[in-house]
C-alpha positions, 0 to 999 in steps of 0.5 A: 441203890448206893452212890459215891458223892464227891464235893468239889468247891467250898460249902458256900459254893454248894448252893441249895445244900444244907447238910454237913459235908463231913457226913456226906455218903460215900458208896458205890451204886454199882461196881466201879460206877461213881458220880461227882457233883461239882459246885458252880464256878470252881476250878473243875466247873467254871460254869454257873451251874452244878455239874454232875459227872458219872464215871466207871472205873475212872472213865467218864460215862456222862455229864450234865449241868443243873440249876440246883444241887438236888437236881444234879444228885437226883439225875446221877442217882437215877443214871443207868450206867451206860455211856452217853453218845456224846462221851462215846464220840469224844473217846472215839475222836481221841483214840482216832487222833492218837492212832493216826499220829 
């Protein structure tokens, strides 16, 4: 199983990550499905936790927050690629909002 890992934030923000960011793997683990891990307290993730985000062809499928970088990557690598119920509801709300203008 392959995956795409994108890092957002400085290496110092990636608590628990001891590797070299320039050598991070960048692969798709299924056609069009990628995941991003955002460091805590960066522009894309203003929380105190690591944020893992799954996308398919640019559309959000799922997102979850974790205490450590390793937990976030492990969750993202084992994701089924199915859209979560919460994200599906957000898309439905957005489509309804724009369809009823």
